[in-house]
Rosetta silent file (secondary structure, phi, psi, omega in degrees, C-alpha in Angstrom):
SEQUENCE: MSSSFRLAAAAAALLVLAGCASSNRRAPVEDRAKPAPVTGASSASGQSPAKVLPGAENAGKPGYYSVKPGDTLIRIALDAGQNWRDIAAWNGLDNPNRIEVDQVLRVAPPVGETTASGVSTKPVTSPKIESRGLDNKTPAGKGAPATTASTVGGASSGAASGAASGAAAAQPSVTPPAAPAAEAKDVDEPNWGWPASGPVIGGFEEGKHKGLTFSGKAGDPVQASADGRVVYAGSGLRGYGNLVILKHSGDFLTAYAHNQTLLVKEDQVVRKGQKIAEMGSTDSDRVQLHFEIRKGGKPVDPAKQLPSR
SCORE:     score description
SCORE:     0.000 S_00000001
   1 L     0.000  -45.509 -179.360  159.907   94.012  206.030 S_00000001
   2 H   -67.610  -36.216  179.968  161.187   94.669  202.594 S_00000001
   3 H   -69.403  -37.106  177.671  160.818   91.001  201.650 S_00000001
   4 H   -63.370  -39.897  179.480  157.210   90.973  202.966 S_00000001
   5 H   -64.485  -40.596  179.524  156.472   94.069  200.936 S_00000001
   6 H   -63.976  -42.885 -179.651  157.920   92.447  197.843 S_00000001
   7 H   -62.407  -40.676  179.670  155.834   89.298  198.358 S_00000001
   8 H   -65.464  -40.300 -179.887  152.682   91.375  198.789 S_00000001
   9 H   -66.425  -41.145 -179.936  153.411   93.381  195.653 S_00000001
  10 H   -63.883  -40.934  179.377  154.103   90.242  193.661 S_00000001
  11 H   -63.688  -40.943  178.876  150.843   88.682  194.841 S_00000001
  12 H   -63.078  -40.580  179.960  148.909   91.784  193.862 S_00000001
  13 H   -63.844  -40.813  179.533  150.509   91.752  190.413 S_00000001
  14 H   -63.247  -41.050  178.878  149.570   88.106  189.923 S_00000001
  15 H   -61.822  -40.549  179.026  145.963   88.834  190.870 S_00000001
  16 H   -63.506  -43.948  179.794  145.805   91.684  188.327 S_00000001
  17 H   -63.549  -39.989  179.370  147.243   89.467  185.588 S_00000001
  18 H   -63.901  -40.321  178.819  144.772   86.698  186.364 S_00000001
  19 H   -63.852  -39.743  179.552  141.869   89.120  186.158 S_00000001
  20 H   -67.003  -38.284 -177.956  143.018   90.375  182.747 S_00000001
  21 H   -67.306  -34.447 -177.397  143.456   86.837  181.440 S_00000001
  22 H   -77.816  -17.297 -179.162  139.946   85.778  182.507 S_00000001
  23 L   -93.783  118.408 -177.556  138.260   88.774  180.746 S_00000001
  24 L  -110.578   23.863 -178.393  137.841   88.154  176.974 S_00000001
  25 L   -78.741  146.875  175.574  135.803   91.292  176.171 S_00000001
  26 L  -107.305  162.408  177.952  136.599   93.558  173.241 S_00000001
  27 L   -66.833  136.304 -179.642  136.144   97.280  173.015 S_00000001
  28 L   -61.687  137.822  179.732  132.673   98.159  171.730 S_00000001
  29 L  -117.656  125.729  179.991  132.584   99.075  167.972 S_00000001
  30 L   -88.625  125.419  177.936  129.818  101.284  166.630 S_00000001
  31 L   -86.851  105.579 -175.975  128.504  100.302  163.181 S_00000001
  32 L   -88.949   -3.391  179.349  127.968  103.638  161.478 S_00000001
  33 L   -82.087   89.182 -177.302  126.852  102.098  158.152 S_00000001
  34 L   -81.515  139.500  179.085  123.113  102.674  158.498 S_00000001
  35 L   -66.009  150.628  179.131  120.804  100.954  156.000 S_00000001
  36 L   -64.386  145.312  179.723  119.077  103.131  153.392 S_00000001
  37 L   -59.096  141.309 -178.623  115.541  104.149  154.348 S_00000001
  38 L   -92.720  127.657 -179.804  112.901  101.699  153.093 S_00000001
  39 L  -134.401  135.574  169.087  110.121  103.223  150.969 S_00000001
  40 L    59.309 -156.664 -174.020  107.119  101.764  149.187 S_00000001
  41 L   -73.912  -15.420 -177.067  106.948   98.520  147.252 S_00000001
  42 H   -69.842  -15.836 -177.085  110.619   98.625  146.250 S_00000001
  43 H   -68.037  -35.178 -174.967  111.634   97.464  149.745 S_00000001
  44 H   -73.196  -43.499 -175.822  110.405   93.920  149.254 S_00000001
  45 H  -100.206  -15.232 -176.875  112.058   93.179  145.914 S_00000001
  46 L    78.660    9.870 -178.921  114.847   95.737  145.939 S_00000001
  47 L  -115.829  156.704  178.016  113.649   97.020  142.534 S_00000001
  48 L   -71.052  145.855  178.849  112.118  100.304  141.468 S_00000001
  49 L   -61.903  144.111 -178.349  108.337  100.219  141.003 S_00000001
  50 L   -64.060  142.375  179.999  107.236   99.630  137.386 S_00000001
  51 L   -75.248  130.207  177.741  106.378  102.750  135.424 S_00000001
  52 L   -91.735  116.958 -176.552  102.677  103.121  134.718 S_00000001
  53 L   -81.945  153.517 -179.669  102.265  104.369  131.139 S_00000001
  54 L   -57.986  138.214  175.604   99.523  106.818  130.138 S_00000001
  55 L    77.769    8.189 -175.680   96.188  105.212  129.289 S_00000001
  56 H   -57.775  -30.058 -178.123   97.092  101.787  130.722 S_00000001
  57 H   -69.446  -13.291 -178.373   93.624  101.494  132.238 S_00000001
  58 H  -102.250    4.768 -177.533   92.132  101.532  128.710 S_00000001
  59 L   -56.579  130.533  177.580   94.207   98.703  127.242 S_00000001
  60 L    85.266   -5.804 -179.140   92.057   96.385  125.152 S_00000001
  61 L   -80.967  152.163  175.521   89.016   98.657  125.110 S_00000001
  62 L   -58.125  137.340  178.004   87.240   99.554  121.859 S_00000001
  63 L    84.669    8.401  178.433   88.651  102.710  120.309 S_00000001
  64 E  -126.282  155.576 -176.363   92.078  102.405  121.990 S_00000001
  65 E  -138.943  134.062  176.920   95.440  101.186  120.713 S_00000001
  66 E   -93.263  123.050 -175.546   98.563   99.932  122.522 S_00000001
  67 L   -64.363  135.327  179.228  101.737  101.298  120.939 S_00000001
  68 L  -111.146  160.830  178.536  104.076   98.666  119.475 S_00000001
  69 L   -56.133  135.541  178.814  107.805   98.872  118.697 S_00000001
  70 L    88.792   -7.378  179.998  108.442  100.874  115.526 S_00000001
  71 L   -69.266  147.939  167.226  105.091  102.700  115.614 S_00000001
  72 L  -126.068  161.132 -178.700  104.802  106.371  114.766 S_00000001
  73 H   -64.667  -33.260  179.266  101.781  108.556  115.329 S_00000001
  74 H   -63.981  -45.510 -179.220  101.403  108.994  111.556 S_00000001
  75 H   -67.102  -41.349  178.415  101.225  105.227  110.973 S_00000001
  76 H   -60.210  -42.761  179.944   98.852  104.715  113.916 S_00000001
  77 H   -64.178  -42.028  179.732   96.579  107.440  112.521 S_00000001
  78 H   -62.832  -43.626 -178.862   96.648  105.919  109.022 S_00000001
  79 H   -70.988  -22.618  179.149   95.795  102.462  110.374 S_00000001
  80 H   -95.041   -6.034 -178.887   93.006  103.916  112.513 S_00000001
  81 L    71.461   32.850 -175.879   91.596  106.052  109.705 S_00000001
  82 L  -126.385  166.971  171.705   92.116  109.256  111.670 S_00000001
  83 L   -80.496  129.801 -177.046   93.938  112.562  111.478 S_00000001
  84 H   -61.794  -28.653  178.626   97.145  112.332  113.510 S_00000001
  85 H   -67.172  -36.712  176.949   96.440  115.785  114.933 S_00000001
  86 H   -63.320  -45.293 -179.575   93.128  114.534  116.323 S_00000001
  87 H   -62.687  -40.244  177.052   94.837  111.580  118.004 S_00000001
  88 H   -61.439  -40.713 -179.171   97.443  113.904  119.508 S_00000001
  89 H   -69.374  -42.850 -178.592   94.676  116.151  120.862 S_00000001
  90 H   -63.307  -27.396 -176.288   92.573  113.283  122.291 S_00000001
  91 L  -106.857    6.671  177.079   95.610  111.990  124.176 S_00000001
  92 L    61.749   37.874 -179.089   97.073  115.319  125.277 S_00000001
  93 L   -85.500  110.793  176.919  100.352  114.744  123.391 S_00000001
  94 L   -71.672  -36.951  178.489  102.416  117.909  123.476 S_00000001
  95 L  -120.661  103.416 -176.354  105.087  116.277  121.309 S_00000001
  96 L   -65.445  -12.389  178.318  103.583  113.833  118.788 S_00000001
  97 L   -84.936   -4.323 -178.288  107.048  112.390  118.142 S_00000001
  98 L  -114.229   92.554  172.372  107.258  111.075  121.711 S_00000001
  99 L  -128.126  150.261 -174.517  105.177  107.959  122.229 S_00000001
 100 L  -114.896  148.408  176.093  106.253  104.892  124.200 S_00000001
 101 L   -57.568  135.011 -178.429  105.867  101.179  123.612 S_00000001
 102 L    77.311   -2.049  171.897  102.790   99.871  125.497 S_00000001
 103 L   -66.852  139.618 -177.055  101.389  103.374  125.886 S_00000001
 104 E  -103.561  123.507 -176.830   97.637  103.224  125.230 S_00000001
 105 E  -112.992  140.995  170.246   96.233  105.843  122.866 S_00000001
 106 E   -75.176  125.837  179.965   92.664  106.803  122.102 S_00000001
 107 L  -119.375    3.755  172.556   92.244  106.359  118.343 S_00000001
 108 L  -125.170  138.711 -174.106   88.487  106.943  118.119 S_00000001
 109 L   -69.692  153.171  173.333   87.004  110.302  119.055 S_00000001
 110 L   -57.845  149.259 -176.525   84.851  110.829  122.134 S_00000001
 111 L   -57.604  130.761  175.998   81.151  110.489  121.380 S_00000001
 112 L    85.048   -5.804 -178.539   79.674  113.597  119.795 S_00000001
 113 L   -81.596  144.078  176.726   83.021  115.313  119.222 S_00000001
 114 E   -94.753  127.145 -177.366   83.749  116.920  115.867 S_00000001
 115 L   -78.637  175.253  179.047   87.159  115.980  114.462 S_00000001
 116 L   -63.547  -22.233  179.161   89.614  118.284  112.719 S_00000001
 117 L   -85.852    1.006  177.975   88.153  117.024  109.437 S_00000001
 118 L    82.510   19.369 -178.676   84.719  118.303  110.473 S_00000001
 119 L   -99.959  125.131  175.721   83.195  114.869  111.023 S_00000001
 120 E   -81.614  137.502 -170.941   80.786  114.396  113.943 S_00000001
 121 L   -99.897  160.148  177.618   81.330  111.080  115.651 S_00000001
 122 L  -114.842  167.834  179.532   79.056  108.270  116.855 S_00000001
 123 L   -57.704  143.388  179.580   79.485  105.865  119.771 S_00000001
 124 L   -84.795  124.481 -179.797   82.329  103.413  119.359 S_00000001
 125 L  -108.876  -21.750  177.624   81.108   99.830  119.240 S_00000001
 126 L  -154.680  153.176 -177.537   84.261   98.049  118.108 S_00000001
 127 L   -63.136  127.619  179.235   87.929   98.986  117.642 S_00000001
 128 L   -68.549  -24.487 -173.893   88.439  100.610  114.277 S_00000001
 129 L   -85.694   -5.087  177.537   92.032   99.402  114.130 S_00000001
 130 L   -76.644  146.299 -172.872   91.174   95.701  114.262 S_00000001
 131 L  -103.092    7.747 -174.216   91.470   93.958  110.932 S_00000001
 132 H   -61.254  -45.372 -173.984   88.991   91.111  111.412 S_00000001
 133 H   -58.978  -52.230 -176.697   86.146   92.629  109.420 S_00000001
 134 H   -80.509  -35.680 -178.426   88.079   93.384  106.234 S_00000001
 135 H   -65.067  -33.119 -178.729   90.706   90.686  106.509 S_00000001
 136 L   -92.589    4.988 -177.026   88.020   88.005  106.752 S_00000001
 137 L   -70.419  132.120 -178.350   85.926   89.561  104.033 S_00000001
 138 L   -90.253  137.818  179.226   85.238   87.118  101.215 S_00000001
 139 L   -56.379  152.728 -179.930   85.594   88.366   97.622 S_00000001
 140 L   -57.531  135.396  179.278   82.402   89.077   95.736 S_00000001
 141 L    95.209   -8.721 -178.980   80.939   85.903   94.327 S_00000001
 142 L  -118.241  -11.736 -176.273   82.478   83.626   96.957 S_00000001
 143 L   -99.979  -96.098 -177.268   80.671   84.644  100.144 S_00000001
 144 H   -57.286  -42.281  178.880   76.946   85.303  100.248 S_00000001
 145 H   -57.198  -34.825 -179.707   76.300   83.864   96.744 S_00000001
 146 H   -64.356  -40.774  178.495   77.821   80.551   97.887 S_00000001
 147 H   -63.354  -43.891  178.754   75.369   80.385  100.805 S_00000001
 148 H   -60.704  -42.859 -178.165   72.484   81.133   98.495 S_00000001
 149 H   -61.896  -40.128 -178.225   73.638   78.448   96.079 S_00000001
 150 H   -68.271  -33.969  178.496   73.770   75.773   98.803 S_00000001
 151 H   -67.325  -45.599 -179.632   70.227   76.614   99.948 S_00000001
 152 H   -64.485  -40.122  179.399   68.855   76.393   96.430 S_00000001
 153 H   -59.296  -40.323 -179.908   70.755   73.187   95.845 S_00000001
 154 H   -64.381  -41.588 -179.297   69.122   71.667   98.939 S_00000001
 155 H   -66.631  -41.409 -179.376   65.637   72.609   97.733 S_00000001
 156 H   -63.942  -41.579 -179.998   66.311   71.245   94.272 S_00000001
 157 H   -63.352  -41.004  179.839   67.621   67.986   95.701 S_00000001
 158 H   -64.223  -39.443 -178.902   64.548   67.613   97.904 S_00000001
 159 H   -66.455  -41.945 -179.886   62.235   68.227   94.941 S_00000001
 160 H   -62.423  -41.367 -179.970   64.015   65.660   92.800 S_00000001
 161 H   -65.155  -35.436  178.686   63.761   63.098   95.562 S_00000001
 162 H   -66.671  -39.325 -179.925   60.003   63.778   95.926 S_00000001
 163 H   -65.776  -40.047 -178.372   59.465   63.267   92.206 S_00000001
 164 H   -66.041  -31.635 -178.250   61.382   59.991   92.249 S_00000001
 165 L   -81.832   -0.941  175.259   59.237   58.650   95.108 S_00000001
 166 L    79.999   27.131  178.927   56.094   59.220   93.063 S_00000001
 167 L   -65.346  141.638 -177.429   54.626   61.980   95.248 S_00000001
 168 L   -77.012  -24.355 -177.162   51.410   63.372   93.803 S_00000001
 169 L   -63.466  147.228  178.705   52.180   66.927   94.772 S_00000001
 170 L   -66.700  146.000  179.948   53.498   69.150   92.024 S_00000001
 171 L   -68.294  129.743 -179.947   57.245   69.689   92.060 S_00000001
 172 L   -65.344  144.782  177.879   58.065   73.051   93.645 S_00000001
 173 L   -72.477  143.048 -177.774   59.569   75.632   91.318 S_00000001
 174 L  -114.323  124.262  177.893   63.235   76.302   91.942 S_00000001
 175 L   -81.572  125.973  179.490   64.667   79.759   91.541 S_00000001
 176 L   -65.908  149.604  179.807   68.104   79.643   89.912 S_00000001
 177 L   -61.847  139.997 -179.537   70.928   81.217   91.917 S_00000001
 178 L   -71.808  152.895  177.311   71.431   84.867   91.203 S_00000001
 179 L   -69.115  146.445  179.535   74.602   86.020   89.483 S_00000001
 180 L   -55.368  127.813 -178.500   77.210   87.443   91.855 S_00000001
 181 L   -87.004  155.435  176.029   76.414   91.064   92.441 S_00000001
 182 L   -66.195  152.330 -177.755   78.961   93.844   92.450 S_00000001
 183 L   -61.229  123.865 -177.018   80.156   94.885   95.895 S_00000001
 184 L   -66.472  141.370  179.501   77.602   97.290   97.351 S_00000001
 185 L   -94.431  148.997  174.703   78.842  100.797   98.078 S_00000001
 186 L   -66.100  151.961  179.910   78.244  102.667  101.299 S_00000001
 187 L   -59.559  -39.146 -176.543   75.692  105.450  101.078 S_00000001
 188 L   -98.640   16.288  178.441   78.313  108.021  102.031 S_00000001
 189 L   -70.813  138.229 -179.002   81.163  106.526   99.979 S_00000001
 190 L   -63.145  160.998  173.702   82.856  109.132   97.758 S_00000001
 191 L   -88.216   97.889 -169.254   82.483  109.197   94.002 S_00000001
 192 L   -74.193  153.272  172.374   85.990  107.988   93.166 S_00000001
 193 L  -134.647  161.854 -177.766   88.204  109.041   90.265 S_00000001
 194 L   -72.781  134.170 -176.425   91.545  107.732   89.017 S_00000001
 195 L   -82.153  -14.850 -179.101   94.554  109.343   90.751 S_00000001
 196 L  -151.769  156.197 -177.682   96.933  108.926   87.781 S_00000001
 197 L   -93.438  -10.146 -178.131   96.714  108.346   84.045 S_00000001
 198 L   -73.148  167.319  179.788   99.517  105.786   83.811 S_00000001
 199 L   -70.995  152.617  176.516   99.033  102.033   83.596 S_00000001
 200 E   -82.762  122.015 -178.728   98.554   99.916   86.725 S_00000001
 201 E  -112.521   -1.667  177.367  101.648   97.756   87.217 S_00000001
 202 E  -150.392  127.192 -177.176  100.838   96.377   90.682 S_00000001
 203 L   -99.259  171.283  178.310   97.509   95.225   92.077 S_00000001
 204 L   -71.086  137.712  175.826   96.005   94.948   95.525 S_00000001
 205 E  -141.312  117.161 -175.390   96.854   91.805   97.475 S_00000001
 206 L   -50.889  123.273  176.084   95.347   91.226  100.906 S_00000001
 207 L    79.736   -8.593 -177.548   97.981   91.487  103.630 S_00000001
 208 L  -122.050  -51.286 -179.747  100.848   92.028  101.164 S_00000001
 209 E  -125.442  114.609 -165.746  100.172   94.942   98.815 S_00000001
 210 L   -85.433    2.030 -179.114   97.787   97.509  100.246 S_00000001
 211 L  -164.754 -154.588  177.721   96.865   99.331   97.054 S_00000001
 212 E  -107.737  148.937  175.505   97.562   99.895   93.363 S_00000001
 213 E  -115.064  126.479  178.656  100.863  100.893   91.790 S_00000001
 214 E  -108.176  139.187  173.541  100.856  103.196   88.755 S_00000001
 215 E   -93.184  164.852 -179.868  103.838  103.730   86.484 S_00000001
 216 L   172.970 -169.681  179.004  104.688  107.064   84.911 S_00000001
 217 L  -106.621  153.183  177.502  107.348  109.705   84.432 S_00000001
 218 L   -57.408  128.930  179.890  108.829  111.956   87.070 S_00000001
 219 L    96.939   -8.611  176.886  106.622  115.006   87.351 S_00000001
 220 L   -59.951  146.293 -176.686  103.441  113.367   86.059 S_00000001
 221 E   -69.916  141.113  171.776  100.360  114.758   87.859 S_00000001
 222 E  -113.897  125.316 -170.982   98.900  112.972   90.878 S_00000001
 223 E  -115.571  147.780  176.284   95.256  113.875   91.382 S_00000001
 224 L   -62.994  131.218 -177.550   92.875  113.683   94.327 S_00000001
 225 L   -77.236  -17.287  178.634   90.638  110.667   93.862 S_00000001
 226 L  -163.564  166.928  174.347   87.709  112.413   95.573 S_00000001
 227 L   -59.335  144.092  178.904   86.796  115.566   97.454 S_00000001
 228 E  -178.568 -167.130  179.603   88.469  115.680  100.839 S_00000001
 229 E  -130.358  140.317 -179.689   90.803  117.366  103.271 S_00000001
 230 E   -74.887  118.556  177.278   94.565  116.920  103.601 S_00000001
 231 E  -104.553  -13.370  174.669   95.340  115.250  106.930 S_00000001
 232 E  -156.368  138.766  173.514   99.008  114.587  106.192 S_00000001
 233 E  -147.962  106.335 -177.586  101.619  115.884  103.756 S_00000001
 234 E   174.786 -164.399 -176.127  105.203  114.904  104.445 S_00000001
 235 L  -129.872   31.743 -175.147  107.807  112.154  104.505 S_00000001
 236 L   -89.374    3.928 -178.221  107.527  110.832  108.063 S_00000001
 237 L  -113.939  110.278 -174.619  106.181  107.380  107.211 S_00000001
 238 L   -58.990  135.662  178.122  108.900  104.906  106.288 S_00000001
 239 L    94.256   -9.803 -177.752  108.364  103.127  102.975 S_00000001
 240 L  -110.438  -11.650 -178.089  106.017  105.767  101.546 S_00000001
 241 L    62.504 -146.076  176.169  108.427  108.578  100.660 S_00000001
 242 E   -71.943  117.386 -167.314  106.752  111.943  100.103 S_00000001
 243 E  -124.349  140.593  170.415  103.187  111.133  101.067 S_00000001
 244 E  -119.468  132.991  174.472   99.783  112.821  100.913 S_00000001
 245 E  -121.738  128.179  178.170   96.840  111.443  102.910 S_00000001
 246 E  -111.404  141.851  174.797   93.327  112.731  102.291 S_00000001
 247 E  -103.241  129.665 -178.250   90.313  112.287  104.560 S_00000001
 248 L  -118.903 -177.344  176.173   86.982  111.794  102.788 S_00000001
 249 L   -71.337  164.709  174.714   83.375  111.214  103.759 S_00000001
 250 L    67.919   27.844  176.571   82.218  107.856  105.051 S_00000001
 251 L    66.290   27.216 -179.769   85.307  107.114  107.143 S_00000001
 252 E  -101.398  144.591  170.859   87.463  106.808  104.003 S_00000001
 253 E  -125.155  151.735  166.363   91.096  107.809  103.540 S_00000001
 254 E  -126.405  147.332 -179.410   93.260  107.823  100.425 S_00000001
 255 E  -126.923  140.477 -176.909   97.068  107.745  100.371 S_00000001
 256 E  -130.818  110.276 -168.774   99.404  108.852   97.554 S_00000001
 257 E  -115.087  162.644  174.517  103.037  107.779   98.007 S_00000001
 258 E    72.156   23.234 -176.440  106.550  108.195   96.502 S_00000001
 259 E   -69.877  152.881  174.802  105.867  111.684   95.132 S_00000001
 260 E   -81.051  -42.441 -178.161  108.571  113.956   93.808 S_00000001
 261 E  -138.644  138.006  175.360  106.816  117.139   94.900 S_00000001
 262 E  -100.541  132.495 -174.192  103.901  117.798   97.244 S_00000001
 263 L  -112.375    6.986  179.949  101.546  120.582   96.159 S_00000001
 264 L  -130.402  164.875  179.189   99.170  120.703   99.141 S_00000001
 265 L  -122.971  160.279 -179.486   99.424  121.417  102.865 S_00000001
 266 L   -60.931  141.627  179.777   97.792  119.845  105.880 S_00000001
 267 L    77.020    5.539  178.168   94.197  120.885  106.586 S_00000001
 268 L   -81.176  137.262  175.901   93.768  122.092  103.001 S_00000001
 269 E   -84.574  132.668 -179.828   90.452  121.248  101.299 S_00000001
 270 E  -126.049  159.978 -179.610   90.876  119.621   97.880 S_00000001
 271 L  -113.694  154.146  178.230   88.504  118.655   95.086 S_00000001
 272 L   -54.727  131.722  179.488   88.272  115.515   93.016 S_00000001
 273 L    87.179   -7.587  179.728   90.722  115.661   90.121 S_00000001
 274 L   -70.401  138.327  177.789   92.812  118.435   91.693 S_00000001
 275 E   -72.920  118.488 -176.546   96.571  118.062   91.224 S_00000001
 276 E  -111.989  -14.628 -178.877   97.976  117.416   94.691 S_00000001
 277 E  -163.620  173.742  173.931  101.476  116.132   93.889 S_00000001
 278 E  -119.209  136.153 -176.444  103.911  115.151   91.142 S_00000001
 279 E   -61.798  142.520 -178.813  104.918  111.550   90.615 S_00000001
 280 E  -154.271 -158.848 -176.358  108.407  110.594   91.769 S_00000001
 281 L  -134.553   26.715  179.691  110.589  107.878   93.274 S_00000001
 282 L   -64.960  131.764 -178.956  111.101  108.923   96.895 S_00000001
 283 L    58.538   33.354  179.535  111.723  105.866   99.082 S_00000001
 284 L  -150.067  160.961 -179.371  111.412  103.716   95.957 S_00000001
 285 L   -96.166    4.509  177.362  113.717  102.311   93.286 S_00000001
 286 L  -156.188  162.147  176.752  111.618  103.610   90.373 S_00000001
 287 L   -70.155  127.489 -178.783  109.160  106.361   89.486 S_00000001
 288 E  -166.481  164.100  168.591  105.696  105.260   90.576 S_00000001
 289 E  -118.861  122.848  171.051  102.551  106.184   92.450 S_00000001
 290 E   -98.112  122.507 -173.373  101.411  103.880   95.235 S_00000001
 291 E  -122.102  130.307  178.796   97.717  104.553   95.827 S_00000001
 292 E  -125.115  146.546  165.294   95.593  103.253   98.703 S_00000001
 293 E  -117.941  129.796  179.617   91.932  103.513   99.686 S_00000001
 294 E  -124.486  137.801  176.195   91.198  102.767  103.340 S_00000001
 295 E  -113.926  116.589 -176.662   87.872  102.290  105.060 S_00000001
 296 L    60.798   27.922  179.001   88.058  102.778  108.825 S_00000001
 297 L    91.539  -12.483 -176.992   91.845  102.561  108.512 S_00000001
 298 E   -99.410  133.017 -178.752   91.836   99.175  106.745 S_00000001
 299 E   -64.500  138.320  172.758   93.011   98.890  103.126 S_00000001
 300 E  -122.948  161.759 -175.832   90.401   97.936  100.527 S_00000001
 301 L   -74.369  112.293 -179.766   90.977   97.054   96.884 S_00000001
 302 H   -61.406  -29.140 -178.571   90.909  100.312   94.869 S_00000001
 303 H   -62.060  -24.827  178.479   90.181   98.365   91.677 S_00000001
 304 H   -86.794  -10.902 -177.956   86.735   97.533   93.122 S_00000001
 305 L  -104.457  -33.595 -176.184   86.046  101.176   94.001 S_00000001
 306 L   -75.319  149.412  178.653   87.354  103.058   90.973 S_00000001
 307 L   -73.504  167.802  176.309   85.166  103.467   87.860 S_00000001
 308 L   -67.691  144.322  178.680   85.975  101.801   84.545 S_00000001
 309 L   -81.979    0.000    0.000   88.484  103.683   82.480 S_00000001
């Protein structure tokens, strides 16, 4: 009996062992590391969506400017021929020192708006900050006069050829080409005056030197070249030192750089010949006045605008 019981127990044990050996299952493991929730366009690439900068929809439009590395609002305003305060207001800039690369700024006023300088605006037809018009401008005596000369030359050549062929008709009279005329002034261009009494030691050079350089002594008077309003007085524009910028009629600006002392404040009205600063050497290696005239933000040669001394 006892041996039968032992045999039965042994058989049962063998059956249990066989069942365990045939089962290869593991205990279930719960993966508690749940993936982060997927939101928006970042799910496909795994990257954050690109930041859309203010004014991006206006990129490339007339009257707008895309900020480039190194730009400041003062420089953008100077190049656009505007008051930096106006540009800040048009673009809702609470802090004019915070602008971002590729941000698009309005640099021409909305139609019909009066700027801080008291100028009523007209519709914008082309970007004021583009340099094509002035950069491609041909010096007086080389542009339109050349075209006139070629036309007259053609008529003269034709007349000579007719005479040589024995034509009976009288030879047409040929008007000699006119002498190159002085560059015509805009109707609303200011009546300019010299900003300093010292000699000119540096002239205007397209794309390289944007104005005239006057020599003098520290403290020599710097005078407003025409009636206008101060749109900037400070030292926030690298390379210009203590700088005064005046806004005049006819979309003109003048700039007076490297001063020792500034004698005017922003938004102040000044008159032609008024002392606005004292000559100095700020941001320069010598005492000098760097003087610019800009039309629509683009530098023009002051020597062609100023009267004879």
